[in-house]
N, C-alpha and C positions, 0 to 999 in steps of 0.2 A: 246307499234301499234309504229313508232315514226312522230311526226306529218309532216308538211309539210314547217312549215319552222321551222322547227327545222330542216331538211334536207336543204334544202335550204341553212342557216348555214353556214350546215357543208362543205356546195359546197363553200361557201365563200371561207372556211378558206381555203382548197385543194388548189381552183383560189391565195389563197395571197401568202403558201409555198412556191405554183409553178412558183412563180412572184418575188416571193424576192432569188429565188434559183439561177436562170436568167442572176437575176443583181448581185450576186455572184459572178457568172461564167462570166464575166465581165469588172467586176469591179479587177482590178489582188490586188495582195496581196502587200505593205509596206514593204522594202527591210529597207531602213533609211534612216533620215528626215537629209537634207542637205539643205547650203547658198553657193550663189550664192558668186562668188570669181570676176567678170570680170564686171564693167559697165556696159554691152552690155550680149546679149549670144544669138544665130536664137536658134528657135528650132524646129530643124529640123524630115522631117513624118519618111525617112526610113536613113539605114545609106548607101546607094549605093552613088557613084557621084554625079551622081546628081539626087538633094532634091528637097519635097516643104519645105518651109519654112513657121510653124505652128501657130509661135506665138514667142517674145521673152521674158527674164529674164531680170532685174536689177540687180546692183550690193548688197548684202543681201540678195533681194529676201527666202524666205523659199520653199525648193520643197519637195515633195517626190519621192523617188528611187525606182521604181517600176521593172525596168531588169535588170543587163550590159550584156553589150559584149563588152570585152576587150578595148580598149579605153575608148568609149563611156557606157554613165548611160544611160538610161528612166527617165524621174520622171513625176511631174506633179504637176501641177502650183494652186496657192490655186484658181484660178478659175477653176482646172476641164482641164487645159492643158494639154496634155500627145506629150514626144519628143525629141527624141535623143539629147543631148549635150557632149559633153570631161569631163571628170571627175576634167583634170587639171581644170576645171571653179570652183570645187565646192566646199567644203571643211563639215567635220562631225558639226556631235549636241554639240562636245564635246570643240571643235574650238570656235563656234557661242559663250558657256557658258564660257567659259574665257575667250572672246571680256565685255559678257557683268560684269565676275564678275572685271577685269577689272576697267571695267567706274563706279562700285559699290566705287571697291575701295577710289576711286582718283576723289570724284565727287564731296571734297570745296579741293582739289590742290590747289593752289596759282601762278595764274597766271604772270610768269615770263618776258610774253613777247606774239609778235604778230609776227607772220610770217607767209612769201608765200611762195607755193610748182615750186623747179623750174621746173617741169615736169614734169607726172604723176609717182605719189607718194602711193608704197601699204605702212598701217598702218599695224603694224606686231602686236600677240599678248605680244613675249619679244622683246628684242635687242637683234639684230642679223639677219647675210641676212639669212639664213638658220630657223628663225623662223616660224611658219603661221604665213599668216598674210587675212583677209580675207576684210574690204574696199580697195577702190581703190580711190586716190582724182588727182586730177584732174590738168593741169600747173595752175597757178594760181591759185591754193584755199588758203583758208587764215585758218593759225593753232592760237588757242594758245598752248602757250612754256609751260607746267607744271613743266618740270625735268628732266634731263641727263643723260644720264649707259654710260659709257667703257669697249666696248670689242673688244679680239680677234678680228685680219682683217680674215678672209678668205680667205683663196694663194688659187691659182691651185697645184692640188697632189704633183708633185713634189719640184716646191717649199716650203711647206709647210712641207715636208718629211729634204730636204735641209733647214731649217730652224732652226728644231728639233733637225738635226742630227749635230749641228755646234751647240749648246745648246744654240744660243740667243735668244733675246728673237721674239714674232715674235711681226710684229708693229696692232697695236690700231686703232682704230676707237669709234666718235663720235657718241650716239643716243640720242635722243631725246622725251618723252612725247609728247606727243599732244591731242587734241579737235580738230577736226573738226566743221562749220557749222552746223551741224548736232551731234553735241554729239554724235559720235560715238568720245572713247579712243583707243588709239596704240600708239608702238611703230616708228617714220619715221629716216633716215637715215641724221648723222645734213649736210650730204653735200649736201642733193638733198630741202637743203629749207636754207631762206630767211632771218635772219633779217627783220621787219622795224625796219632801225632809219634813222630820220628827215637829211637829204645830207647835213643840214648846216651844222651836229656836225659831222657826221662820218667819213667827209672831214679829221678831225683831229686824225683818230686811229691811226697812225706811223704809219698800217706795224700791229697792232696788232686783234684778230679779238676781237670785237664784243658780247659780251655776252647778255647785257640789257642796254636796253637807258629808262630813265623812268624822265617824268615830273616831278617837287618841284614845281613850282609854278609859275606864267606869271607878266612881270613885264607892262610897258605902253610905245611905244616907238615912240610918234606921236596919229597919229589916231589908232594906231593896238598895238596888247596884243602876244608879244613873252613871250615863252616860256625859264625856265631854267633850265638844262638835269642833271641827277646823271647819266653817263655813268661809268658802267663794263664792261671791258676788258682784255682777258686776250692770252699768246700768239699763234701763227698760225700755233697751229700744233692739231691733237685729241692727247690722253690721256692723259691728264697734271693730275694727281692732283688731281690740287683743279677746282670747279667751275668758278675760277674768277681769279687775282694776283695783281692787279689794276684798286684803281675809280678813278676816274676825276666832278669833276661836274664842268661845264659849264656855267655861265652867258654874259649877256649882258649887253655892255656897250651903254647908250643911246645914251654920244655924237660921239662915232666911228661908232654906225650903226655896231655892226659886233658879238660874242662869242670870252669868249675868257677864258682862264683856270682860276678859281678861286682854286678849289682845288685837289691836286694829295699827293694818296696818293700810294704807289705800296707794291710788296712783304708779298701782302694778301694772306691766302691763303681758299680762300673765296669760303662762300658753300651758294647756292641759297635754298629758294625764299630771298631778302631784302625785308623790310615796307616802306612804305614812308607813313607819315604823318603830320599831325604839333599841335605844341605846343604852350600854355600862357609862355612867357618869363617876365611878371609884364613889369617891365619898356622899354623893345625893343620887345614887343611886339606879338602877334599868329607869330610864323615863319615857316616854310615849315622844316621837321626832317626825316632824313632816319634814318636805322637801317641795318649795314651789320652782317652776321654772317661770322663768320674766325675759325682755324680750332688751339687749340693753339698745342703749340709744343709734349703735352700726348699726341695729340689727340681730346680733350674736343671739344664743338660747342660753343666759346660764340657770346657775342650780344655786337657788340658798338655803339651806338647812335652817329649821329652829328648832327648840330642849322646849317642850310646857315642863315643869319641879311647878306643881296648880301651886298658884294660882299662876306662879311668872313667868311666860314664853318670853326667852330672849329666841336672838338668832347664835349659832356657832356657826364663828370661824373659821 
């Protein structure tokens, strides 16, 4: 015969089962996991033109997609908020994983310069305008620049077919791999960023594009310290087969209180990154050094080492 305690236990189990079943009916199943690719997106309570704002999600937020309707997706946030957003503001798990993989691959990449975005700019997982993007940078955002790539520029349909029909090469454009202040790594269109270069030496670019500017050391001029620079330059157009083809060293003339070109080398088939260091040269003392990487006629990358004993710059054999 069943005891009262056993009957109460049975009834309690039945009640729990019914409660869980009810919860399961109200909680929609997850279709997929996506990530927000816009700075901020409003969650709508319905798809009508007039709707209430349920909340917002931000760039990079993880959301669960629980329903889809035409160009909209109903999502659930980590806090349990649910609402409708346009699907164009979402990317899937594969895109997010690709960015994570890129970040891991480039975690030890050398920084070749710092730059600022000219306007709102997307970080792409690969160089190219049609590639997937996730993170969006605000105008004026600071970036650490890591490496360069060139890809064919996407032209409008008729223009692209016309160029292909004539057998001509499509124009190229430069992209730069960069890391933002939050540690996100991705590719940005080169023309959308400006390299940080001191105005005092940037004015000597002579129409060339500045690829990098590196402080070698400092000299004293009265009560102030003035840096001396290595500057790398290239042709002022995209798609060049080298990262730079000219190197210049600017030293500070203490008597005239101005920068002067202490060294210039042209015709380089240069490859980033460069290495800035210093070394003890005995009687000459501890001097700044730099290593340029260039490709020889056979396509092999070789290193050239230089030392600067102000204002003289010489190649180290």
